[in-house]
DSSP file (Angstrom, degrees, kcal/mol; ACC not computed):
  #  RESIDUE AA STRUCTURE BP1 BP2  ACC     N-H-->O    O-->H-N    N-H-->O    O-->H-N    TCO  KAPPA ALPHA  PHI   PSI    X-CA   Y-CA   Z-CA
    1    1 A X              0   0    0      0, 0.0     2,-0.3     0, 0.0    26,-0.0   0.000 360.0 360.0 360.0 128.4    0.0    0.0    0.0
    2    2 A X        -     0   0    0     27,-0.1     2,-0.3     2,-0.0    27,-0.2  -0.793 360.0-163.3-111.9 154.8    1.4    3.4   -0.9
    3    3 A X        -     0   0    0     25,-3.7     0, 0.0    -2,-0.3     0, 0.0  -0.941  18.8-148.4-130.3 150.3    0.7    6.8    0.4
    4    4 A X        +     0   0    0     -2,-0.3     2,-0.1    26,-0.1    26,-0.1  -0.130  48.2 142.8-112.6  38.9    1.4   10.2   -1.0
    5    5 A X        -     0   0    0     23,-0.2    26,-2.5    55,-0.1     2,-0.5  -0.442  42.8-139.0 -72.9 149.0    1.8   11.9    2.4
    6    6 A X  E     -a   31   0A   0     24,-0.2    56,-2.2    -2,-0.1    55,-1.7  -0.960  14.7-162.1-115.8 129.2    4.4   14.5    2.8
    7    7 A X  E     -ab  32  62A   0     24,-3.1    26,-2.7    -2,-0.5     2,-0.5  -0.904   8.1-164.5-108.8 135.4    6.6   14.7    5.9
    8    8 A X  E     -ab  33  63A   0     54,-2.6    56,-3.0    -2,-0.4     2,-0.7  -0.976   7.5-169.1-116.6 115.5    8.6   17.7    7.1
    9    9 A X  E     -ab  34  64A   0     24,-2.8    26,-2.9    -2,-0.5     2,-0.8  -0.916  11.8-154.3-105.6 107.7   11.1   16.7    9.7
   10   10 A X  E     -ab  35  65A   0     54,-2.8    56,-0.6    -2,-0.7    26,-0.2  -0.744  41.1 -67.7 -96.1 110.4   12.5   19.9   11.2
   11   11 A X  S    S+     0   0    0     24,-4.6     2,-0.2    -2,-0.8    26,-0.2   0.021  71.0 134.3  53.5-148.9   16.0   19.6   12.7
   12   12 A X        -     0   0    0     24,-0.2    -1,-0.1    54,-0.1     2,-0.1  -0.489  52.0 -70.3  99.5-170.9   16.6   17.6   15.8
   13   13 A X    >>  -     0   0    0     -2,-0.2     4,-1.6    24,-0.1     3,-0.7  -0.098  69.6 -58.0-107.2-158.5   19.1   15.1   16.8
   14   14 A X  H 3> S+     0   0    0      1,-0.2     4,-2.4     2,-0.2     5,-0.2   0.783 128.2  63.9 -61.0 -28.8   20.0   11.6   15.9
   15   15 A X  H 3> S+     0   0    0      1,-0.2     4,-1.9     2,-0.2    -1,-0.2   0.896 105.5  44.2 -61.9 -39.5   16.5   10.4   16.8
   16   16 A X  H <> S+     0   0    0     -3,-0.7     4,-2.6     2,-0.2    -2,-0.2   0.827 112.0  52.3 -75.4 -33.9   14.9   12.6   14.1
   17   17 A X  H  X S+     0   0    0     -4,-1.6     4,-2.5     2,-0.2    -2,-0.2   0.900 110.1  49.2 -66.7 -41.2   17.5   11.5   11.5
   18   18 A X  H  X S+     0   0    0     -4,-2.4     4,-2.4     2,-0.2    -2,-0.2   0.916 111.7  49.2 -63.5 -43.5   16.8    7.9   12.4
   19   19 A X  H  X S+     0   0    0     -4,-1.9     4,-2.4     2,-0.2     5,-0.2   0.944 112.1  47.8 -62.7 -48.1   13.0    8.5   12.0
   20   20 A X  H  X S+     0   0    0     -4,-2.6     4,-2.2     1,-0.2    -2,-0.2   0.924 113.2  47.4 -60.2 -44.0   13.5   10.2    8.6
   21   21 A X  H  X S+     0   0    0     -4,-2.5     4,-1.7     1,-0.2    -1,-0.2   0.871 111.0  52.6 -65.9 -36.3   15.8    7.5    7.3
   22   22 A X  H  X S+     0   0    0     -4,-2.4     4,-0.8     2,-0.2    -2,-0.2   0.904 110.0  47.5 -65.4 -42.2   13.3    4.8    8.5
   23   23 A X  H >< S+     0   0    0     -4,-2.4     3,-0.5     1,-0.2     5,-0.3   0.887 112.3  49.7 -65.5 -38.9   10.4    6.5    6.7
   24   24 A X  H 3< S+     0   0    0     -4,-2.2    -1,-0.2     1,-0.2    -2,-0.2   0.814 103.9  60.5 -69.1 -29.5   12.5    6.8    3.6
   25   25 A X  H 3< S+     0   0    0     -4,-1.7    -1,-0.2    -5,-0.2    -2,-0.2   0.747  89.5  86.6 -70.9 -24.3   13.5    3.1    3.7
   26   26 A X  S << S-     0   0    0     -4,-0.8     2,-1.7    -3,-0.5     3,-0.5  -0.447  86.0-122.8 -77.7 150.1    9.9    1.9    3.5
   27   27 A X  S    S+     0   0    0      1,-0.2    -1,-0.1    -2,-0.1    -3,-0.1  -0.408  74.7 122.1 -84.4  60.4    8.3    1.4    0.1
   28   28 A X  S    S-     0   0    0     -2,-1.7   -25,-3.7    -5,-0.3    -1,-0.2   0.645  74.7-124.7-100.3 -19.9    5.6    3.9    1.2
   29   29 A X        +     0   0    0     -3,-0.5    -2,-0.1     1,-0.3   -27,-0.1   0.549  54.9 156.7  81.7   7.0    5.7    6.6   -1.4
   30   30 A X        -     0   0    0     -7,-0.3     2,-0.6    -4,-0.2    -1,-0.3  -0.368  39.9-139.4 -65.1 142.2    6.2    9.2    1.3
   31   31 A X  E     -a    6   0A   0    -26,-2.5   -24,-3.1    -3,-0.1     2,-0.5  -0.929  26.2-166.6 -97.7 126.6    7.8   12.5    0.3
   32   32 A X  E     -ac   7  47A   0     -2,-0.6    16,-2.6    14,-0.5     2,-0.5  -0.961  13.3-166.6-125.7 128.5   10.2   13.5    3.1
   33   33 A X  E     -ac   8  48A   0    -26,-2.7   -24,-2.8    -2,-0.5     2,-0.6  -0.948   7.3-157.5-108.5 128.2   11.9   16.8    3.7
   34   34 A X  E     -ac   9  49A   0     14,-2.3    16,-1.9    -2,-0.5     2,-0.4  -0.948  18.1-166.0-104.3 121.4   14.7   17.0    6.2
   35   35 A X  E     -ac  10  50A   0    -26,-2.9   -24,-4.6    -2,-0.6    16,-0.2  -0.912  57.1  -8.6-118.4 133.2   15.1   20.6    7.4
   36   36 A X  S    S+     0   0    0     14,-0.9     2,-0.3    -2,-0.4   -24,-0.2   0.712  79.9 154.2  60.2  28.5   18.0   22.2    9.3
   37   37 A X        -     0   0    0     13,-0.2    -1,-0.2   -26,-0.2   -24,-0.1  -0.637  54.1-100.7 -77.6 144.2   19.9   19.0   10.0
   38   38 A X    >   -     0   0    0     -2,-0.3     3,-2.1     1,-0.1    -1,-0.1  -0.375  29.7-118.8 -59.3 143.4   23.6   19.5   10.5
   39   39 A X  T 3  S+     0   0    0      1,-0.3    -1,-0.1    -3,-0.0    -2,-0.0   0.731 112.9  64.2 -59.9 -23.0   25.5   18.6    7.3
   40   40 A X  T 3  S+     0   0    0      2,-0.1     2,-0.4     0, 0.0    -1,-0.3   0.667  80.7  98.3 -74.4 -16.3   27.3   15.9    9.2
   41   41 A X  S <  S-     0   0    0     -3,-2.1     2,-0.6     1,-0.1    -4,-0.1  -0.607  77.0-130.3 -78.6 129.8   24.0   14.0    9.8
   42   42 A X        +     0   0    0     -2,-0.4     2,-0.4     0, 0.0   -21,-0.1  -0.698  30.6 179.5 -85.1 117.6   23.6   11.2    7.3
   43   43 A X        -     0   0    0     -2,-0.6     6,-0.1     4,-0.1   -25,-0.1  -0.925  33.8 -99.7-117.3 146.2   20.2   11.3    5.6
   44   44 A X    >   -     0   0    0     -2,-0.4     3,-1.7     1,-0.1    -1,-0.1  -0.172  31.0-114.9 -57.8 153.1   19.0    8.9    2.9
   45   45 A X  T 3  S+     0   0    0      1,-0.3    -1,-0.1     3,-0.1    -2,-0.0   0.703 114.8  65.3 -64.1 -21.5   19.2   10.0   -0.7
   46   46 A X  T 3  S+     0   0    0    -25,-0.1   -14,-0.5     2,-0.1     2,-0.5   0.578  85.4  87.2 -77.5  -9.3   15.3    9.9   -0.8
   47   47 A X  E <  S-c   32   0A   0     -3,-1.7     2,-0.7   -16,-0.1   -14,-0.2  -0.808  75.3-140.0 -95.9 126.7   15.1   12.7    1.7
   48   48 A X  E     -c   33   0A   0    -16,-2.6   -14,-2.3    -2,-0.5     2,-0.4  -0.771  13.6-146.0 -87.0 118.4   15.2   16.2    0.3
   49   49 A X  E     +c   34   0A   0     -2,-0.7     2,-0.3   -16,-0.2   -14,-0.2  -0.710  35.6 147.6 -81.8 131.9   17.3   18.5    2.4
   50   50 A X  E     -c   35   0A   0    -16,-1.9   -14,-0.9    -2,-0.4   -13,-0.2  -0.980  44.8-159.4-155.6 163.0   16.0   22.1    2.5
   51   51 A X        +     0   0    0     -2,-0.3     2,-1.4   -16,-0.2     3,-0.2   0.174  59.8 116.2-126.3  13.7   15.7   25.1    4.7
   52   52 A X    >>  +     0   0    0      1,-0.2     4,-2.3     2,-0.1     3,-0.6  -0.640  34.0 173.3 -91.1  85.5   12.8   26.7    2.8
   53   53 A X  H 3> S+     0   0    0     -2,-1.4     4,-2.0     1,-0.2     5,-0.5   0.876  75.4  57.8 -57.3 -41.0   10.0   26.7    5.4
   54   54 A X  H 34 S+     0   0    0      1,-0.2     4,-0.3    -3,-0.2    -1,-0.2   0.792 112.0  41.0 -66.6 -27.3    7.6   28.7    3.3
   55   55 A X  H <> S+     0   0    0     -3,-0.6     4,-0.5     2,-0.1    -1,-0.2   0.902 122.5  35.7 -82.2 -46.7    7.8   26.2    0.5
   56   56 A X  H >X S+     0   0    0     -4,-2.3     3,-0.8     1,-0.1     4,-0.5   0.922 107.0  58.1 -81.3 -47.4    7.7   23.0    2.5
   57   57 A X  H >< S+     0   0    0     -4,-2.0     3,-1.2    -5,-0.3    -1,-0.1   0.882 102.7  52.7 -59.5 -43.1    5.4   23.6    5.5
   58   58 A X  H 34 S+     0   0    0     -5,-0.5    -1,-0.2    -4,-0.3    -2,-0.1   0.822 114.0  43.6 -63.1 -27.4    2.2   24.5    3.6
   59   59 A X  H << S+     0   0    0     -3,-0.8     2,-0.4    -4,-0.5    -1,-0.2   0.413  92.7 105.0 -97.4   3.1    2.4   21.3    1.5
   60   60 A X    <<  -     0   0    0     -3,-1.2   -53,-0.2    -4,-0.5     3,-0.1  -0.667  49.6-166.3 -89.6 135.2    3.3   19.0    4.4
   61   61 A X  S    S+     0   0    0    -55,-1.7     2,-0.4    -2,-0.4   -54,-0.2   0.795  84.3  31.3 -82.4 -32.3    0.7   16.6    5.8
   62   62 A X  E     -b    7   0A   0    -56,-2.2   -54,-2.6     2,-0.0     2,-0.5  -0.997  66.7-170.1-132.3 129.9    2.9   15.8    8.9
   63   63 A X  E     -b    8   0A   0     -2,-0.4     2,-0.6   -56,-0.2   -54,-0.2  -0.981   5.4-165.9-121.0 119.8    5.3   18.2   10.5
   64   64 A X  E     -b    9   0A   0    -56,-3.0   -54,-2.8    -2,-0.5     2,-0.3  -0.923   7.0-167.1-111.0 124.1    7.7   16.9   13.2
   65   65 A X  E     -b   10   0A   0     -2,-0.6   -54,-0.1   -56,-0.2     2,-0.1  -0.778  29.0 -95.1-109.2 152.7    9.5   19.4   15.4
   66   66 A X        -     0   0    0    -56,-0.6     2,-0.4    -2,-0.3   -54,-0.1  -0.357  35.5-163.1 -68.0 143.7   12.4   18.7   17.7
   67   67 A X        -     0   0    0     -2,-0.1    -1,-0.0     2,-0.0     2,-0.0  -0.969  23.5-111.4-123.7 140.4   11.8   18.1   21.4
   68   68 A X              0   0    0     -2,-0.4     0, 0.0     1,-0.1     0, 0.0  -0.329 360.0 360.0 -67.1 153.7   14.4   18.3   24.1
   69   69 A X              0   0    0     -2,-0.0    -1,-0.1     0, 0.0    -2,-0.0   0.474 360.0 360.0 -78.3 360.0   15.4   15.1   25.8
């Protein structure tokens, strides 16, 4: 089953990178944006890195924001 949901994963730490990579690894059809991750953070090639909030947030079905530990 595929879905055309769009996720915006905004910054965060290794937990959010792991989440983004896990979503990208599934054959789900999700569009995933990784925003404001440090360049040292490894993200899957299926994840679009961007910092354009005005473009991404209005078209996102799910927005995940960083939470302190």
